[in-house]
VOMIGU-276226 format. One line per field, with one value per residue (C-alpha): residue in one letter; x, y, z; residue number from 1. Coordinates in nm, 3 decimals. Layout:
res: c(A,...) .
c1: c(X,...) .
c2: c(Y,...) .
c3: c(Z,...) .
n: c(NUM,...) .
END
This chain:
res: c(X,X,X,X,X,X,X,X,X,X,X,X,X,X,X,X,X,X,X,X,X,X,X,X,X,X,X,X,X,X,X,X,X,X,X,X,X,X,X,X,X,X,X,X,X,X,X,X,X,X,X,X,X,X,X,X,X,X,X,X,X,X,X,X,X,X,X,X,X,X,X,X,X,X,X,X,X,X,X,X,X,X,X,X,X,X,X,X,X,X,X,X,X,X,X,X,X,X,X,X,X,X,X,X,X,X,X,X,X,X,X,X,X,X,X,X,X,X,X,X,X,X,X,X,X,X,X,X,X,X,X,X,X,X,X,X,X,X,X,X,X,X,X,X,X,X,X,X,X,X,X,X,X,X,X,X,X,X,X,X,X,X,X,X,X,X,X,X,X,X,X,X,X,X,X,X,X,X,X,X,X,X,X,X,X,X,X,X,X,X,X,X,X,X,X,X,X,X,X,X,X,X,X,X,X,X,X,X,X,X,X,X,X,X,X,X,X,X,X,X,X,X,X,X,X,X,X,X,X,X,X,X,X,X,X,X,X,X,X,X,X,X,X,X,X,X,X,X,X,X,X,X,X,X,X,X,X,X,X,X,X,X,X,X,X,X,X,X,X,X,X,X,X,X,X,X,X,X,X,X,X,X,X,X,X,X,X,X,X,X,X,X,X,X,X,X,X,X,X,X,X,X,X,X,X,X,X,X,X,X,X,X,X,X,X,X,X,X,X,X,X,X,X,X,X,X,X,X,X,X,X,X,X,X,X,X,X,X,X,X,X,X,X,X,X,X,X,X,X,X,X,X,X,X,X,X,X,X,X,X,X,X,X,X,X,X,X,X,X,X,X,X,X,X,X,X,X,X,X,X,X,X,X,X,X,X,X,X,X,X,X,X,X,X,X,X,X,X,X,X,X,X,X,X,X,X,X,X,X,X,X,X,X,X,X,X,X,X,X,X,X,X,X,X,X,X,X,X,X,X,X,X,X,X,X,X,X,X,X,X,X,X,X,X,X,X,X,X,X,X,X,X,X,X,X,X,X,X,X,X,X,X,X,X,X,X,X,X,X,X,X,X,X,X,X,X,X,X,X,X,X,X,X,X,X,X,X,X,X,X,X,X,X,X,X,X,X,X,X,X,X,X,X,X,X,X,X,X,X,X,X,X,X,X,X,X,X,X,X,X,X,X,X,X,X,X,X,X,X,X) .
c1: c(8.062,8.097,8.113,7.793,7.635,7.816,7.598,7.759,8.132,8.071,8.066,7.794,7.739,7.641,7.392,7.216,7.148,7.004,6.770,6.720,6.571,6.374,6.221,6.120,5.992,5.748,5.651,5.635,5.754,5.911,6.258,6.354,6.560,6.682,6.776,7.036,7.108,7.374,7.335,7.608,7.664,7.758,7.786,8.176,8.452,8.379,8.586,8.605,8.285,8.119,8.250,8.145,7.774,7.876,8.079,7.865,7.519,7.806,7.870,7.522,7.466,7.744,7.616,7.300,7.454,7.592,7.331,7.163,6.972,6.995,7.079,7.222,7.374,7.170,7.439,7.219,7.410,7.213,7.300,7.009,7.046,7.156,7.518,7.492,7.844,8.140,8.405,8.738,8.978,8.705,8.699,8.603,8.418,8.141,7.945,7.722,7.625,7.520,7.190,7.157,7.150,7.515,7.404,7.328,7.685,7.933,8.221,8.487,8.794,8.653,8.621,8.264,7.935,7.877,8.008,7.780,7.931,8.269,8.206,8.006,8.226,8.514,8.388,8.223,8.643,8.703,8.429,8.559,8.904,8.774,8.608,8.259,8.016,7.699,7.402,7.428,7.158,7.156,6.896,6.866,6.840,6.558,6.363,6.417,6.304,5.990,6.111,5.963,5.628,5.385,5.540,5.600,5.250,5.132,5.336,5.223,4.843,4.924,5.099,4.956,4.917,5.310,5.328,5.203,5.415,5.697,5.607,5.502,5.908,6.097,5.870,5.963,5.641,5.738,5.601,5.237,5.200,5.433,5.452,5.775,5.913,6.161,6.150,6.404,6.324,6.345,6.472,6.767,6.810,6.828,6.666,6.599,6.510,6.159,5.820,5.575,5.240,4.975,4.993,4.793,4.693,4.584,4.863,5.077,5.242,5.375,5.330,5.574,5.724,6.104,6.094,6.405,6.604,6.822,7.051,7.350,7.306,7.265,6.991,6.959,6.714,6.449,6.427,5.998,5.980,5.635,5.615,5.499,5.733,5.657,5.705,5.728,6.097,6.406,6.207,6.251,6.306,6.138,6.233,6.472,6.252,6.028,6.268,6.398,6.097,6.001,6.319,6.315,5.949,6.076,6.351,6.208,6.520,6.515,6.833,7.033,7.258,7.176,7.449,7.306,7.343,7.029,6.852,6.566,6.544,6.546,6.262,6.030,6.088,6.035,5.677,5.617,5.719,5.449,5.197,5.157,5.359,5.199,5.548,5.728,6.087,6.410,6.568,6.854,7.142,7.289,7.685,7.888,8.047,8.404,8.632,8.937,9.255,9.139,8.783,8.608,8.328,8.481,8.307,8.296,8.242,8.519,8.811,8.919,8.881,9.086,8.974,8.934,9.227,9.434,9.423,9.495,9.859,9.965,9.764,9.545,9.179,9.156,9.272,9.044,8.743,8.855,8.848,8.460,8.370,8.572,8.228,7.966,7.908,8.106,8.262,8.591,8.879,9.076,9.415,9.727,9.853,9.553,9.613,9.965,9.749,9.530,9.815,9.957,9.572,9.548,9.870,9.752,9.453,9.578,9.840,9.502,9.318,9.593,9.636,10.002,9.842,9.635,9.315,9.130,8.794,8.639,8.398,8.655,8.883,8.597,8.509,8.822,8.827,8.494,8.605,8.918,8.715,8.418,8.696,8.822,8.477,8.423,8.657,8.996,9.193,9.569,9.814,10.134,10.393,10.577,10.497,10.427,10.593,10.899,10.906,10.791,11.134,11.370,11.146,11.300,11.662,11.618,11.860,11.622,11.554,11.644,11.391,11.188,11.540,11.662,11.347,11.303,11.656,11.610,11.329,11.486,11.772,11.531,11.373,11.064,10.904,10.870,10.734,10.331,10.175,10.033,10.389,10.467,10.173,10.283,10.663,10.476,10.269,10.552,10.762,10.527,10.430,10.802,10.866,10.561,10.592,10.931,10.952,10.718,10.421,10.395,10.162,9.822,9.887,10.156,10.392,10.414,10.786,10.905,11.183,11.441,11.342,11.410,11.777,11.869,11.733,11.907,12.232,12.158,12.169,12.484,12.599,12.486,12.567,12.773,12.811,12.706,12.787,12.458,12.647,12.805,12.458,12.315,12.604,12.526,12.162,12.231,12.536,12.299,11.988,12.225,12.375,12.028,11.900,11.617,11.554,11.703,11.349,11.157,11.430,11.407,11.019,11.060,11.245,11.052,10.782,10.911,11.067,10.837,10.509,10.556,10.632,10.907,11.036,11.414,11.755,11.792,12.116,12.116,11.765,11.886,12.157,11.964,11.718,11.986,12.110,12.040,11.663,11.625,11.789,11.496,11.265,11.431,11.456,11.075,10.945,11.147,11.002,10.620) .
c2: c(7.667,7.838,8.166,8.151,8.125,8.399,8.726,9.032,9.092,8.769,9.002,9.103,9.449,9.250,9.033,9.308,9.471,9.172,9.144,9.500,9.504,9.204,9.367,9.682,9.450,9.289,9.637,9.703,10.036,10.293,10.200,10.504,10.626,10.441,10.596,10.476,10.637,10.712,10.883,11.122,11.165,11.575,11.541,11.469,11.408,11.180,10.798,10.558,10.378,10.692,10.655,10.307,10.382,10.617,10.420,10.105,10.336,10.431,10.078,9.982,10.251,10.164,9.761,9.919,10.105,9.821,9.633,9.956,10.101,10.474,10.565,10.838,10.785,11.027,11.157,11.314,11.510,11.437,11.858,11.922,11.683,11.804,11.781,11.563,11.502,11.720,11.473,11.406,11.697,11.970,12.284,12.300,12.587,12.410,12.328,12.591,12.458,12.147,12.037,12.293,12.177,12.119,12.353,12.625,12.615,12.817,12.637,12.640,12.626,12.940,12.813,12.697,12.863,12.603,12.320,12.088,12.252,12.179,11.824,11.749,11.897,11.656,11.357,11.489,11.625,11.237,11.129,11.348,11.209,10.864,10.945,10.891,11.027,11.166,11.456,11.616,11.672,11.864,11.796,12.152,12.250,12.031,12.144,12.508,12.491,12.295,11.997,11.758,11.968,11.679,11.388,11.613,11.631,11.302,11.159,11.422,11.377,11.000,11.043,10.870,10.519,10.662,10.627,10.281,10.155,10.283,10.108,9.811,9.722,9.921,9.899,10.312,10.471,10.823,10.871,10.766,11.050,11.335,11.345,11.225,11.595,11.809,12.146,12.397,12.602,12.976,13.069,12.825,12.739,12.383,12.055,11.776,11.967,12.034,11.795,11.893,11.802,11.953,11.949,12.234,12.057,12.357,12.577,12.363,12.431,12.210,12.330,12.255,12.330,12.337,12.076,11.913,11.591,11.313,11.281,11.045,11.030,11.395,11.557,11.871,12.127,12.291,12.688,12.663,12.830,12.760,12.821,12.731,12.566,12.554,12.252,12.409,12.550,12.452,12.487,12.175,11.777,11.466,11.191,10.968,10.683,10.866,11.067,10.827,10.692,11.093,11.091,10.796,10.868,11.197,11.119,10.810,10.602,10.251,10.133,10.204,9.999,10.047,9.958,9.722,9.998,10.163,9.846,9.929,10.269,10.089,9.884,10.096,10.324,10.030,10.030,10.380,10.385,10.127,10.170,10.569,10.698,10.444,10.390,10.082,10.099,10.107,9.714,9.738,9.538,9.503,9.547,9.536,9.833,9.903,9.888,9.977,9.719,9.730,9.617,9.907,10.059,10.301,10.651,11.024,11.103,10.833,11.020,10.664,10.813,10.655,10.938,10.873,11.156,11.002,10.653,10.933,11.022,10.618,10.454,10.511,10.563,10.250,10.082,10.243,10.160,9.799,9.795,9.895,9.664,9.365,9.276,9.438,9.151,9.064,9.319,9.465,9.605,9.878,10.042,10.183,9.889,9.783,10.068,9.843,9.540,9.650,9.841,9.492,9.326,9.574,9.454,9.068,9.213,9.307,9.039,8.841,9.096,9.132,8.727,8.719,8.545,8.215,8.136,7.757,7.877,8.086,8.199,8.356,8.476,8.701,8.823,8.921,9.100,9.275,9.395,9.573,9.724,9.865,9.984,10.151,10.272,10.044,10.281,10.144,9.915,10.095,9.796,9.950,9.697,9.848,9.653,9.892,9.580,9.667,10.057,9.997,9.838,10.124,10.365,10.191,10.235,10.589,10.838,11.097,11.370,11.217,10.916,11.032,11.055,10.729,10.512,10.633,10.568,10.215,10.149,10.254,10.022,9.748,9.847,9.999,10.325,10.582,10.887,10.805,11.015,10.637,10.560,10.892,10.866,10.485,10.625,10.902,10.688,10.452,10.727,10.887,10.539,10.484,10.819,10.790,10.431,10.296,9.895,9.752,9.577,9.156,9.039,8.892,8.593,8.319,8.112,7.803,7.695,7.351,7.256,7.193,7.534,7.662,7.494,7.629,8.002,7.972,7.892,8.180,8.430,8.255,8.342,8.685,8.830,9.126,9.110,9.477,9.336,9.250,9.018,8.867,8.795,8.659,8.397,8.332,8.204,8.018,7.849,7.794,7.636,7.396,7.276,7.227,7.033,7.342,7.450,7.839,7.898,7.782,7.932,8.282,8.291,8.200,8.466,8.745,8.594,8.719,9.037,9.190,8.948,8.834,8.570,8.759,9.122,9.269,9.082,8.980,9.000,9.364,9.423,9.269,9.482,9.801,9.636,9.623,9.275,9.341,9.412,9.105,8.887,9.002,8.951,8.603,8.556,8.608,8.352,8.075,8.128,8.127) .
c3: c(8.102,7.735,7.645,7.462,7.833,7.955,8.004,7.853,7.964,8.229,8.523,8.819,8.678,8.327,8.534,8.713,8.392,8.247,8.561,8.576,8.238,8.251,8.537,8.368,8.041,8.311,8.492,8.114,8.224,7.928,7.799,7.672,7.950,8.191,8.519,8.803,9.117,9.370,9.731,9.794,10.219,10.216,10.661,10.631,10.408,10.188,10.194,9.927,10.035,9.983,9.581,9.603,9.548,9.217,9.050,9.084,8.961,8.680,8.592,8.573,8.337,8.129,8.097,7.991,7.754,7.644,7.608,7.380,7.620,7.727,8.034,8.276,8.626,8.917,9.202,9.470,9.738,10.083,10.171,10.337,10.602,10.911,11.103,11.385,11.499,11.437,11.188,11.338,11.231,11.194,11.328,11.707,11.612,11.414,11.698,11.728,11.370,11.471,11.386,11.087,10.742,10.618,10.301,10.541,10.761,10.683,10.463,10.754,10.500,10.291,9.968,9.866,9.914,10.236,10.407,10.247,9.902,10.017,10.144,9.820,9.623,9.707,9.582,9.292,9.208,9.286,9.029,8.800,8.821,8.766,8.432,8.593,8.398,8.630,8.649,8.979,9.173,9.526,9.771,9.888,9.538,9.483,9.760,9.683,9.304,9.460,9.198,9.448,9.585,9.461,9.598,9.947,9.910,9.848,10.105,10.393,10.274,10.352,10.670,10.885,10.656,10.633,10.985,10.972,10.726,10.874,11.249,11.051,10.872,11.209,11.498,11.546,11.687,11.629,11.305,11.404,11.614,11.428,11.057,10.860,10.796,10.961,10.921,10.971,11.263,11.177,11.496,11.606,11.283,11.379,11.164,11.406,11.705,11.511,11.495,11.211,11.327,11.147,10.692,10.504,10.172,10.015,10.100,10.092,10.393,10.766,11.079,11.335,11.706,11.800,12.086,12.129,12.028,12.119,11.841,11.900,12.319,12.328,12.430,12.224,12.375,12.102,12.127,12.162,11.853,11.656,11.254,10.936,10.660,10.309,10.114,9.770,9.964,10.134,10.445,10.534,10.434,10.456,10.670,10.504,10.553,10.330,10.115,9.930,9.739,9.691,9.451,9.305,9.135,9.088,8.901,8.742,8.935,8.816,8.974,9.325,9.522,9.925,10.221,10.518,10.752,10.587,10.487,10.722,10.543,10.165,10.311,10.443,10.089,9.897,10.031,10.057,9.660,9.589,9.853,9.858,9.544,9.287,9.171,9.159,9.320,9.189,9.166,9.408,9.512,9.841,9.934,10.271,10.433,10.428,10.725,10.778,10.963,11.274,11.192,11.250,10.974,10.784,10.884,10.848,11.179,11.307,11.138,10.965,10.636,10.348,10.082,9.665,9.703,9.901,9.695,9.362,9.523,9.482,9.262,8.949,8.947,8.723,9.008,9.263,9.023,8.979,9.389,9.405,9.162,9.211,9.392,9.646,9.876,10.174,10.385,10.247,10.462,10.297,10.433,10.224,10.099,9.943,9.688,9.606,9.576,9.354,9.086,9.130,9.046,8.748,8.574,8.627,8.466,8.120,8.138,8.149,7.917,7.635,7.617,7.834,8.139,8.058,8.280,8.202,8.313,8.073,8.316,8.530,8.246,8.069,8.434,8.506,8.117,8.168,8.531,8.324,8.098,8.321,8.497,8.228,8.152,7.837,7.680,7.496,7.758,7.738,7.723,7.996,7.983,8.250,8.568,8.867,9.087,8.877,8.882,9.275,9.364,9.111,9.307,9.656,9.549,9.359,9.453,9.661,9.415,9.122,9.111,8.807,8.570,8.748,8.739,8.393,8.249,8.360,8.218,7.861,7.914,7.976,7.632,7.778,7.616,7.879,7.699,7.762,8.026,8.140,8.238,8.370,8.644,8.731,8.795,9.059,9.223,9.274,9.412,9.625,9.801,9.841,10.007,10.253,10.330,10.238,10.132,9.931,10.103,10.040,9.789,9.852,9.658,9.755,9.497,9.537,9.514,9.549,9.767,9.527,9.380,9.746,9.784,9.419,9.604,9.902,9.671,9.470,9.740,9.816,9.537,9.402,9.787,9.778,9.351,9.197,8.812,8.671,8.373,8.616,8.817,8.504,8.488,8.852,8.789,8.492,8.696,8.981,8.768,8.613,8.937,9.038,8.741,8.717,8.339,8.349,8.183,8.467,8.710,8.527,8.560,8.931,8.968,8.744,8.972,9.297,9.211,9.002,8.996,8.633,8.433,8.255,8.213,8.181,8.175,8.514,8.615,8.511,8.678,9.019,9.028,8.968,9.243,9.441,9.562,9.919,9.849,9.613,9.870,10.105,9.844,9.754,10.132,10.198,9.927,10.053,10.406,10.297) .
n: c(1,2,3,4,5,6,7,8,9,10,11,12,13,14,15,16,17,18,19,20,21,22,23,24,25,26,27,28,29,30,31,32,33,34,35,36,37,38,39,40,41,42,43,44,45,46,47,48,49,50,51,52,53,54,55,56,57,58,59,60,61,62,63,64,65,66,67,68,69,70,71,72,73,74,75,76,77,78,79,80,81,82,83,84,85,86,87,88,89,90,91,92,93,94,95,96,97,98,99,100,101,102,103,104,105,106,107,108,109,110,111,112,113,114,115,116,117,118,119,120,121,122,123,124,125,126,127,128,129,130,131,132,133,134,135,136,137,138,139,140,141,142,143,144,145,146,147,148,149,150,151,152,153,154,155,156,157,158,159,160,161,162,163,164,165,166,167,168,169,170,171,172,173,174,175,176,177,178,179,180,181,182,183,184,185,186,187,188,189,190,191,192,193,194,195,196,197,198,199,200,201,202,203,204,205,206,207,208,209,210,211,212,213,214,215,216,217,218,219,220,221,222,223,224,225,226,227,228,229,230,231,232,233,234,235,236,237,238,239,240,241,242,243,244,245,246,247,248,249,250,251,252,253,254,255,256,257,258,259,260,261,262,263,264,265,266,267,268,269,270,271,272,273,274,275,276,277,278,279,280,281,282,283,284,285,286,287,288,289,290,291,292,293,294,295,296,297,298,299,300,301,302,303,304,305,306,307,308,309,310,311,312,313,314,315,316,317,318,319,320,321,322,323,324,325,326,327,328,329,330,331,332,333,334,335,336,337,338,339,340,341,342,343,344,345,346,347,348,349,350,351,352,353,354,355,356,357,358,359,360,361,362,363,364,365,366,367,368,369,370,371,372,373,374,375,376,377,378,379,380,381,382,383,384,385,386,387,388,389,390,391,392,393,394,395,396,397,398,399,400,401,402,403,404,405,406,407,408,409,410,411,412,413,414,415,416,417,418,419,420,421,422,423,424,425,426,427,428,429,430,431,432,433,434,435,436,437,438,439,440,441,442,443,444,445,446,447,448,449,450,451,452,453,454,455,456,457,458,459,460,461,462,463,464,465,466,467,468,469,470,471,472,473,474,475,476,477,478,479,480,481,482,483,484,485,486,487,488,489,490,491,492,493,494,495,496,497,498,499,500,501,502,503,504,505,506,507,508,509,510,511,512,513,514,515,516,517,518,519,520,521,522,523,524,525,526,527,528,529,530) .
END
């Protein structure tokens, strides 16, 4: 396929942006401002999957801007939702606040106004560190300010039809009999134990009673209180099966991705948006969930949370963005090893971008370059030539307490400029990894070696075992390559690929001496056995 046929920068992001614009043109809506949206959960410690929504929405915003359109991303915190379960690792004292809206629960860490604000701040901090631009909206503040009162009113006036739509799409009968609105009980403070059964459109208030509810297999008894909730205050909230539609119209949202776990809610909200609110719902893409190494869904309540902050300890924000943008279909497994693999992939994408690695397929080449550009938010991509694998290898043998000094001195010896902030960051990522986990994980991609090369590598292992002088090792490499009839250039390239994942690098003999012959022999033996 020729470059001319590649859409934008060749990524799924560009394809979505182009399809979105074509759809908006057919709908005849204004293109003056195109808003993308991401929902932010606030009920537990945010994980990498929580961040994916916002990163993908912002990537589409960048693609739209790249096409010449004004676009902005809304990050909407669902901080009026009730706390259904105490996430693993949080204080048991929170049990007294179960089913309370998270924005009305005290912060167990004591540093924010509420539990909800604390959890939202962690995700916003991760977005800030990654350079993601967004306009933050808090559900609690939106309800409190009355900004969404018109949408809530239209839904509650038509609550019977809303209930029919929910039933038609999900077989859920509940909202055939009660309003899709959860009031916060003024007596016990809970939100999901109430049912709303009457709406006064003149005074814009909802009559409710606290009757109890079953949540995650446990029954929570209602306190019996009956009262009124005003929809222009934070007295309650719409159910998820209608709230998305309300905020789409209020904010004029044109794009929002969603996970398969809320597919039913999105389908229902799409219909409510069209049929009740008269607003064409946003363009969607559906993505799969993130799984841990055992295949379980990553969940705030399960405690198997891999946070963005943890990622940033071992890898760059750009490596995380690349991981989140690589694709949106299919489930993704995530572990600490994923960070190292993505730092390696970031290096590989840069090699392609700067012409050091040739990719014959133009579609694949442009997609890789495009993903890298989106990982750097369509700003300048820095050409950091120091391979992450090289720094990791040096970190493994660096003397404790002098790691930065040791690695920097070796990189200078190899001719690298080590004074940049970016390279110091890479050094610190590598040191943190080795301190916490030890040896570097294997690469995902396997190196294909023929029998002649494997024989030469076995010979080299015997020749260099016990050596410490870099020049002597350099001479052994030349001697082995000639003995086996392999060109030195090809043999050195193979060694670089095995040791630092690149086609070239600093002089091999001194590098092996610095990394340590024993460690290099382990890498060679692993490559031979694959």
